[in-house]
C-alpha positions, 0 to 999 in steps of 0.5 A: 212512154207512148205517143203524146207522152202518156204512158200506157197502163200495164194490166198484164201484172194485175190480178184480173178476171174475164167475165164475158157472154158469147153465143156460138151456132147461127151467126151474121157475118157482113151480110150472110149467116154462117155456123160457128162452133165457138162464139166470137166474144169467146175467141176474144176472151180466150186471147185475152186469158192467154196474154194476161193469164186471167181467170175467166167466167162464161155467163150462160143463160138459164134458157139458151138462146136458139141455134137460129140466128133470126130466132135468137135475135127475136129472143134477145129482144124480148129479154132486153125489153122484159129485163128478164134474163136469169143466168145458170150460175152467179159471177164468182166473187170479184174482191181478189181482182183489180182488173175486170175484162168484160166482153159481149157481143153487141145485141140490140145496141148494147150488152145482152140482158144476161150480162146486166143479170150477172153484173148487178150487185157487185162491188166495183169500188176500185176496180178497173173495167176493160170493156171488149165487144164483138159486133158486125158494124156497131163498134162498142155501141152503148156498152161503155156507158152501160158498164159505167152505170152498172159498175159504180165505183169502178174506172171504165177504160176505152174499150175495144170492138172487133168485128166478128168476122175478124176474130180469128185473126185479132190476137195481135190487136188484142195484145196492143190494146192490153 
């Protein structure tokens, strides 16, 4: 039993998959640029996988973003405006999963366009969507509402937003959220 006499749903025992987008290379961290070998959202996706034992799928753009951060944000802006972001391979069949963890960095106030490409056209009937994002000040932004629009038939639960510069110390926060 948790605060306010509400029970906390146990997601650990449900068949689950993590579908996420992440980008390494040069990233923005609280006012400065820093090169990272692994994207922030990927770090969180791996924490979730460790905790719940979920299958995992990384959405990768057909054309990778530039390693240079400023060039990357311009490329993301173009892809967002044009709604054109092909991906290397489609998401695997989600039929066997009850819970779908959907993760992304916040790009221009929402999900990277590649996530729309990946998530469109899937059958979400009866699925539980658990959003997680990485950011440097925008929180969940519009990602939960975007997921509600695209994942029709699913229940989108409250998500979690982790500051990118804090991902390496966020595993206990992710455990508490799950």
